[in-house]
N, C-alpha and C positions, 0 to 999 in steps of 0.2 A: 504494500500500500504506500502511495506517495505521502510524504510529509506535507502538512498544510503550508502552502506558499504565500498565504496572506489573503486579503479580501479584494474582490474586484467588483466594479459596477459596470455592467454592459450598457452602453449608450447607443441608441439607434436614432439616426436622423432619417425620417420618412418624409421625403421632399417631393412635392408636386412638380412633375416634369411635363405636364400637359402643354399643348400648343400655346395656350394663353400666357405662358411664362416666357415665351420666346424673346420678348424685348428686355427681360430682366434676369435671365438665367445667369448672365455674367456677374450680376450683383450677388447672386447666391453663391456662385463659385468663389468670388472674391471674399465673401464672408466666411466660407469654410477654410479658405487659405489663411485668413487672419486667425481663426480659431486654432489651426494647426501651429502657427507661429507662436501664439500665446502659450499653448500647451508645451511646446519645446522649451519655453522659459520657466515652466512649472513642473520640473521632472518628478517631484514627489507626488503631486496630484495626478500627473499623466500616468504614473506607474499603476495607479489604482483604477484606471479606466480602460475598457476595451471598446473601440469605436467602430461603428458600422454606418454606412451611408447607403440607403436604398432609395432609388428614384422610381416614382410610380407615374404611369400614364395609362395606356391600355393594358399594360402589364407592368411587372416590376423588374428593374435591373439592379443587381447588387453591385454597387460601385466600389464598396469597401466592406470587408468583413472581419470583425473581431480584431481590429488592428491596435497594436501598441503604437501610438502616434510618435513616441520617441524614436521609433525605428523606421518611420516612413519619410522618404525624401520629399514627396509631394502627394497631394490628394488627387484622385481621379476627378474628371470633370462631369458635372451633370449636363444633360442636353435636352432641350425642349422638343416634345414629340407627342402626338396622339391626343387622346381624351383623358378624362379624369375618373379613373376607376378606383374608388375607395374599396370596392370588393377585392380587387387584385392586391391592393396595399395590405389589407388586414389578413387576407388569406396567406400571403407570403410570410407575414410575421408569425402567424399561427403555425405554419410549417417549420419556420426557422428557429424560433426561440427555444423550444425544448432541446433541440439538437445542439444549439450553441451553448446552452447551460451545461449539458452533459459533457461537451468537449472541454469546457473550462474546469469542470469538476474533475474530469479524468486527468487533467494537468496538475491537480493538487490544490486548486483555489477554492476558497469559500466565496460563493457568488451571491451578491445582493440582488434584490428584485430589479429587473431591467427598467431603464427609463427610455421612453420613446418620445422624441420631439417631432411632432407632426406639423407640417406647414402646407397649407393649400390656399390658392388664390381664387377658387371658383366653386361652382356647384357640382356635386358629384353626379356621375352617370345615373340614369334611372335603372337601378339594379338593387337587389337585396344585400347591401353591404352590412346592415345592422346585425344580421344573424352571425356572420363571421366575427364581427366586432364583439358581440356578446360572448361568444365562445372564447375568443382571445383573452378577454378581460375577466372571465369567471375563474377565480382562484381554485374552485373545486373541480374544474375541468382541465385547465391548462397549467401545467407545471411552469412556474415562472411568469405567470400572467403579469404584464408590465404595468407600471404607472405611465399614463399617456398625457403628455403636455401638448395641448392643441392650440395652434395659432392660425387664425384666419386673416388673410389680407385681401385687398381688392374686392372682388364680388362675393367672397365667401360669406355665408349667412351665419349669424351669431348662434342661432338655434342648432345648426348642424355642428358647428365647432364645439358647442357645449356638449352635444351628444357623443362626440369623439373622445373628449377628455374623461379621465377616470375619476376626476374630482372637479367640482365647479371652480375651485381655486386654481385649477390648472388650465383654464380655458380663456383665451384672449383673442380679441379682434382689433384690427387697426382702426384708428379713429377715421371716420369718413372724410374723404378729401386728402388724406395723406398720400404723398407720392409713393408708388409701389416700390420703387428702388429703395427709398428711405425705410419703408416698412421691412423690407428684406434685410437691410443692414442692421436695424435695431433688433430684429429677430435673432440674427447671428450673434450680435453682441450679448444678448440675454442668454442665448445658448452657451456661449463661451463662458460667461460668468457662472452659470449653473454648473457646467462641467468642472471648472476649476475649483469652485467652492465645495462641490460634492466630493471631488477627489481629495481635497485637503481634509474634509471631514473624515473620510475613510482612513487617510494616512494618520490622523490624530487619534483614531480609535473611537471616534464619536460618529458612527455611521448614520448619515441622513441625506435625503435628497433635498437639495436646496433649489427652489424655483422662485424667481422674481418676475413681476409683470414687466414686459418690455416697455421701454419708453415709447410713447406715442400709441400705445395700445390701451384698451379698456377691458374690464372683465366681461366676458361674453354673457354671463348671467345677468348683468345690469342693463343689457340692451333690450329694449321693449319693441 
């Protein structure tokens, strides 16, 4: 049996790559590059995180899987394509998370409940995504059912973003009229802060997921 190698927090960025993101996908890629640079300067926090990037449109493309960002030279690029299938997004996570957790445990790590940072700029396809989402987030069904932090920008509806988040305190929508590129930038800044502070928390032995409202966003539950 492997000795315990310490605690890890699996973090997943589940990012909308649908065609409506075409004009701003570079902003999202730039934000992820900035996150990578920040984590390289926070080696103690970075050591406690395994980072995955999944882009969803008609299907899901795994851009990065269970990476230790200290050992990555650069992050792969997201690319705008297709429509907005929440069903594909949550089905992919449902299939991936139990295997990822098993992999990390087999390597000797204690694994904390995964954190999923979901970002979408529009309305999902007309399909039954909620059943897959319920199964994914049901702790009695899915081993390692994640905490989902949900951020809506552009045309995303507050009620939908609220349904995606696993806690109302984890659901945010950009303030109407906010530039889409700016919303993406502040989402990435908030993501970076959460990853760094949560990693520091694990490193200090006081494990907790730290989530702050992004600047220029409001709580989805407060939108009428």
